[in-house]
C-alpha positions in Angstrom: -15.3 3.4 -7.5 -14.9 5.3 -10.7 -12.6 8.4 -11.2 -12.6 10.8 -13.8 -9.7 12.2 -15.3 -9.5 15.8 -16.1 -6.7 16.5 -18.6 -5.6 19.8 -20.3 -3.7 19.3 -23.5 -0.8 21.7 -24.4 1.0 22.0 -27.7 4.5 23.4 -27.4 4.3 24.4 -31.1 1.3 24.7 -33.5 0.1 21.1 -34.4 0.5 19.9 -37.9 -0.3 16.5 -38.9 2.6 14.2 -40.4 2.5 12.7 -43.9 -0.1 10.2 -43.0 -2.4 12.7 -41.5 -1.8 12.0 -37.8 -0.5 14.1 -35.0 2.9 13.5 -33.4 2.5 12.7 -29.6 5.9 14.5 -28.9 4.1 17.8 -29.7 1.7 17.1 -26.9 2.0 17.8 -23.1 -0.7 16.6 -20.9 -1.7 18.2 -17.5 -3.7 16.5 -15.2 -6.0 17.9 -12.5 -4.6 17.9 -9.0 -7.4 15.3 -8.1 -6.4 13.2 -10.9 -2.7 13.5 -9.8 -3.6 12.4 -6.5 -5.5 9.5 -7.8 -2.5 8.5 -9.9 -0.1 8.9 -7.2 -2.3 6.7 -4.7 -2.4 3.9 -7.4 1.2 3.9 -7.7 1.6 3.6 -3.9 -0.8 0.8 -3.9 1.0 -1.0 -6.9 4.4 -0.6 -5.1 2.9 -2.1 -1.7 1.3 -5.0 -3.7 4.7 -5.6 -5.5 6.6 -5.5 -2.1 4.2 -8.0 -0.8 4.4 -10.5 -3.8 8.3 -10.5 -3.5 8.0 -10.9 0.1 5.7 -14.1 -0.1 8.1 -15.5 -3.1 11.0 -15.0 -0.7 9.6 -16.7 2.3 10.8 -20.1 3.5 10.1 -22.5 6.4 13.6 -21.5 7.7 13.1 -17.8 7.3 9.5 -18.1 9.1 11.3 -20.1 11.9 13.9 -17.3 12.3 11.3 -14.6 12.2 9.3 -16.4 15.1 12.3 -16.7 17.2 13.5 -13.1 17.2 12.6 -10.9 20.1 9.4 -9.1 19.5 10.7 -5.6 19.3 13.4 -6.8 16.7 10.6 -8.4 14.8 8.6 -5.3 14.5 11.3 -3.5 13.0 11.9 -6.1 10.1 11.2 -5.4 6.5 9.0 -8.6 6.6 6.6 -6.9 9.2 6.8 -3.5 7.5 5.7 -5.0 4.1 3.1 -7.1 5.6 1.7 -4.3 7.6 1.5 -2.0 4.8 -0.3 -4.6 2.4 -2.9 -5.6 5.3 -3.5 -2.0 6.0 -4.2 -1.2 2.3 -6.0 -4.4 1.6 -8.6 -3.8 4.5 -9.2 -0.2 3.4 -6.9 1.8 5.3 -9.3 2.3 8.2 -9.3 1.2 11.9 -11.2 -2.1 12.0 -12.7 -1.1 15.5 -13.7 2.4 15.3 -13.6 2.6 11.3 -11.6 5.7 11.3 -9.8 6.2 7.9 -6.5 7.6 8.4 -4.7 6.1 5.5 -1.3 4.4 5.0 0.5 6.6 7.5 3.0 4.4 9.4 2.2 6.2 12.8 -1.4 6.2 12.1 -2.7 2.5 11.7 -1.2 -0.4 13.5 -1.2 -4.1 13.0 -2.4 -6.2 16.0 -1.8 -9.9 16.5 -5.1 -11.4 17.5 -2.9 -14.5 17.9 0.7 -15.0 17.9 0.4 -18.7 17.1 1.8 -18.1 13.4 4.4 -15.4 14.3 6.6 -15.2 11.3 4.2 -16.7 9.1 1.4 -14.1 9.3 1.4 -13.8 5.7 -0.3 -17.0 5.3 -2.5 -16.4 8.5 -3.8 -13.0 7.9 -6.8 -13.8 9.8 -4.5 -13.6 13.0 -4.2 -9.8 12.3 -6.2 -6.8 12.8 -5.8 -3.2 11.6 -6.2 -0.6 14.4 -5.7 2.9 15.0 -3.3 3.9 18.0 -6.2 4.6 20.3 -8.0 1.4 19.6 -4.6 -0.5 19.7 -3.9 0.8 23.3 -7.3 -0.3 24.3 -6.9 -3.7 23.4 -4.3 -4.0 26.3 -6.4 -2.5 29.0 
């Protein structure tokens, strides 16, 4: 998807070229349109989510995976591991429910990560096929 950036250039004083005929960037102020600002903000969020996930993967070890797999499930869901994994999987799968396809974004209360299988609890980062992104309504229906 391509995004057009709409910018408005504002000079805080009359523009005068330097000795080599170029304009100084310090004199230039750039204003982005609201849509462009939103696009940039969303890109920054995506980069941060990917960065956290990469750090998570590089910090994982068999010992940590074993500790996570033995935790009470409620405690497991409150770990940074689960939060970072959840954000990455939700984002990488298009920030929409995989059952009803409703797009609700990265809001933590909107989309949930469902275990299709608990065989790899604590090492889901290596077995993402065991996970499914669901909205609250569809997630509740999984347990009926």
